[in-house]
C-alpha positions in Angstrom: 170.7 -183.8 11.1 172.2 -180.7 12.7 175.9 -180.5 13.4 178.3 -178.0 14.9 182.1 -178.1 14.6 184.1 -176.2 17.1 187.2 -176.7 19.2 188.1 -180.0 17.5 184.7 -181.6 18.6 181.9 -182.5 16.2 178.5 -182.5 17.8 175.7 -184.2 15.8 172.1 -183.9 16.9 169.1 -185.3 15.2 165.5 -184.1 15.6 164.7 -187.3 17.5 167.6 -186.6 20.0 166.4 -183.1 20.7 162.7 -184.2 21.0 163.7 -187.0 23.4 164.6 -184.3 26.0 160.9 -183.8 26.5 160.7 -187.3 28.0 163.1 -186.7 30.8 160.5 -185.4 33.3 158.3 -188.5 32.6 161.4 -190.8 33.0 162.3 -189.0 36.3 158.7 -189.3 37.6 158.5 -193.0 36.8 161.9 -193.8 38.4 161.0 -191.7 41.4 157.7 -193.5 42.1 159.0 -196.9 41.2 159.5 -198.1 44.8 155.9 -197.4 45.7 154.7 -199.1 42.6 156.8 -202.2 43.5 155.4 -202.1 47.0 151.8 -202.0 45.8 152.3 -204.8 43.4 154.2 -206.8 46.1 151.2 -206.4 48.5 148.8 -207.6 45.8 150.5 -210.8 44.6 150.8 -214.0 46.5 154.4 -215.2 46.8 156.5 -216.7 49.5 157.8 -214.6 52.4 161.4 -215.1 51.4 160.8 -213.7 47.9 158.9 -210.8 49.4 161.7 -210.0 51.8 164.2 -210.2 48.9 162.1 -207.8 46.8 161.7 -205.4 49.7 165.5 -205.6 50.4 166.2 -204.6 46.7 163.5 -201.9 47.0 165.4 -200.5 50.0 168.7 -200.5 48.0 167.0 -198.8 45.0 165.5 -196.2 47.4 168.9 -195.4 48.8 170.3 -195.0 45.2 167.4 -192.8 44.1 169.1 -189.5 44.8 172.1 -190.6 42.7 169.9 -191.8 39.9 168.0 -188.6 39.9 171.1 -186.4 39.9 172.5 -188.4 37.0 169.3 -187.9 34.9 169.3 -184.2 35.7 172.9 -183.8 34.8 172.4 -185.6 31.5 169.4 -183.4 30.7 171.2 -180.2 31.6 174.2 -181.1 29.4 172.2 -182.2 26.4 169.9 -179.2 26.7 172.9 -176.8 26.8 174.5 -178.5 23.8 171.3 -178.6 21.7 170.5 -175.0 22.7 173.9 -173.9 21.4 173.4 -175.9 18.2 169.9 -174.6 17.4 170.5 -171.0 18.8 166.7 -170.6 19.3 165.6 -168.7 22.3 162.2 -170.5 22.5 163.7 -173.9 22.7 166.3 -172.7 25.2 163.5 -171.3 27.3 161.6 -174.6 27.1 164.7 -176.5 28.2 165.1 -174.1 31.1 161.5 -174.7 32.2 161.9 -178.4 32.0 165.1 -178.2 33.9 163.4 -176.2 36.7 160.7 -178.9 36.9 163.4 -181.6 37.2 165.2 -179.7 39.9 161.8 -179.3 41.8 161.4 -183.1 41.7 165.0 -183.6 42.9 164.2 -181.5 46.0 161.5 -183.9 46.9 163.5 -187.1 46.3 165.2 -187.0 49.7 161.9 -187.0 51.5 160.5 -189.7 49.2 163.6 -191.8 49.8 163.1 -191.5 53.6 159.4 -192.4 53.3 160.2 -195.4 51.1 162.8 -196.6 53.6 160.3 -196.3 56.5 157.5 -198.0 54.7 159.7 -200.9 53.5 161.2 -201.4 57.0 157.7 -201.5 58.5 156.5 -204.1 56.0 159.6 -206.2 56.6 159.1 -206.0 60.4 155.5 -207.0 60.0 156.5 -209.9 57.8 159.0 -211.1 60.4 156.6 -210.4 63.3 153.4 -212.0 61.8 154.5 -215.6 61.8 155.2 -215.4 65.5 151.7 -214.0 66.2 148.7 -216.2 65.8 146.2 -213.6 66.8 146.6 -211.5 63.6 144.7 -212.4 60.5 147.3 -212.7 57.7 144.7 -211.9 54.9 144.7 -208.1 55.5 148.3 -206.9 55.8 147.4 -203.2 56.1 145.2 -203.8 59.2 147.9 -206.0 60.6 150.5 -203.2 60.2 148.2 -200.8 62.0 147.6 -203.3 64.8 151.3 -204.0 65.2 152.3 -200.3 65.2 149.6 -199.6 67.8 150.9 -202.5 70.0 154.5 -201.3 69.6 153.6 -197.7 70.6 151.6 -198.9 73.5 154.5 -201.1 74.7 156.9 -198.2 74.5 154.4 -195.9 76.2 153.8 -198.3 79.1 157.6 -198.8 79.6 158.1 -195.0 79.6 155.3 -194.5 82.2 156.8 -197.2 84.5 160.2 -195.4 84.8 
């Protein structure tokens, strides 16, 4: 156990606490790609459409909260790495913390684009689920080909209305 007493605060850090900082990039990657993992699992399993819509709705909410979650993880990492860097006073560990922090910030820059992509994908799947029961000409076994067919039909309808005006 390592401790540092200054300014009326006692900071205690164990080796496990300091080593746990190396898992922050993995945690951030898992939480960042969780909506796509949920979507893939959702497309594989057979459940009712109401449950699928509920799962997709929560997936959209999680996607909207993703930048906040990512910022909280990065803030926690930066604070802990600064404190443990001061306690240990080792330039190699401080350098390693800085490299991990740079990696986390690089992931954070992509989170906005990923959030937008997740929202679009979830919205398309929800629209397909709403649109498919009304259309008998689509085979409901292959949802990916149905999505492509519906998008093509939607674009052709918009294009034909644009050319008429």
